Each structure stands twice: as structure tokens, then as C-alpha cells.
C-alpha positions in Angstrom: 95.9 120.8 102.8 94.5 119.4 106.0 93.7 115.8 106.7 90.5 114.7 108.3 92.2 115.1 111.7 93.0 118.7 110.8 96.7 118.2 110.6 98.7 119.7 107.8 100.0 117.5 105.0 102.9 118.3 102.8 102.1 119.4 99.3 104.5 119.9 96.4 103.8 121.7 93.2 105.4 119.7 90.5 107.1 121.1 87.4 104.0 120.5 85.4 101.9 122.4 88.0 100.3 119.2 89.3 99.8 118.7 93.0 101.5 115.8 94.5 100.1 115.1 97.9 102.8 113.6 100.1 101.4 111.2 102.6 103.8 112.4 105.3 101.9 112.7 108.6 102.7 115.1 111.4 101.9 112.3 113.9 104.6 109.7 113.4 103.0 107.2 115.8 104.7 108.6 118.9 102.0 109.4 121.4 102.2 112.8 123.2 102.4 112.6 127.0 99.2 113.6 128.9 100.9 116.7 130.3 103.7 118.8 128.9 102.7 117.7 125.4 104.2 120.8 123.7 107.7 119.3 123.6 106.4 116.1 122.1 104.3 117.9 119.6 107.3 120.0 118.6 109.3 116.8 118.2 106.6 115.2 116.1 106.4 118.3 113.9 110.2 118.3 113.4 110.1 114.6 112.3 107.2 115.3 110.0 109.1 118.2 108.4 112.1 116.0 108.0 109.9 113.3 106.3 108.4 115.9 104.0 111.8 117.3 103.1 113.2 113.9 102.4 110.2 112.9 100.3 110.4 116.1 98.2 114.2 115.5 97.7 113.6 111.9 96.8 111.0 112.8 94.2 113.4 115.4 92.7 116.3 112.9 92.5 114.0 110.2 91.0 112.8 112.6 88.3 116.4 113.5 87.6 117.2 109.9 87.0 119.2 109.3 90.2 117.4 106.3 91.8 120.1 105.5 94.3 120.0 108.9 95.8 116.3 108.9 95.7 116.1 105.5 97.4 118.3 106.9 100.3 115.8 109.7 100.8 112.8 107.4 100.7 114.5 105.2 103.3 114.7 108.2 105.6 111.0 108.8 105.1 110.2 105.2 105.9 112.3 105.3 109.1 110.3 108.3 110.2 106.9 107.0 109.0 106.9 103.3 108.2 103.2 103.5 107.0 104.0 106.1 104.3 102.7 104.3 101.2 104.0 106.9 98.7 107.6 106.5 100.0 107.2 102.7 99.8 105.9 102.9 96.2 108.7 105.2 95.1 111.2 102.9 96.8 109.9 100.1 94.7 110.2 102.2 91.6 113.8 103.0 92.5 114.6 99.3 93.0 113.1 98.4 89.6 115.1 101.2 88.0 118.4 100.2 89.6 118.0 96.4 89.1 118.3 96.2 85.3 121.1 98.7 85.1 123.4 96.5 87.1 126.8 98.0 88.1 126.4 101.2 86.2 122.8 101.9 87.2 121.3 105.2 88.0 124.0 107.5 89.2 
């Protein structure tokens, strides 16, 4: 799927066949230099791929009932893309899931 700017967005096909649009952006807020932008674009693409991979892994771990592992993945996403609302929402879900469980919670 492409965003309004024409950049690819990560898409995961869930177990139930539903689409989960990941709000990982290719542009992570690092402006490309005026010249020689290929290296900067490649770096941004690598960061975006890492964010998508971490988001996908976090969702998988969360669904498996492993909120601590999932939270670690969502933290990676938020370091790469602090404006990622999906990762922030899943992080909050992880916190709520871990909090009541106390010492034995989640994993």
C-alpha cells in the first residue's frame, strides 16, 4: 500500500486474514541531503524496514501472550519513529497487560 506521498507502508496479513496497516514510515524524520541523497534514502529505507520488522515481531509476541518481549519490540519502533501511534498504542496495551500480573506477568 502506498501513502499519499507515494511511499510504501508495511502491511501484515493477520492469522484471520485481516489487514493490519502498520504506521511505519519510510521517512523517519531524517532529511536527505540536497545532493548525494541515495545514501540517505538507503539509510532511511533500512530504518523503515527495521521498524516494520520490529512492529511485526511485537504484534506476534503480543498475540502469543508475551507482553514484555512485545514491549521491547515496540520500544525499538518508537526509537526509529517516535510518531508511530500504532506502536505507542501497543506499548500501552503491553503495560496494562504486565501491570496486573506483577512479578510473574507475561513471560
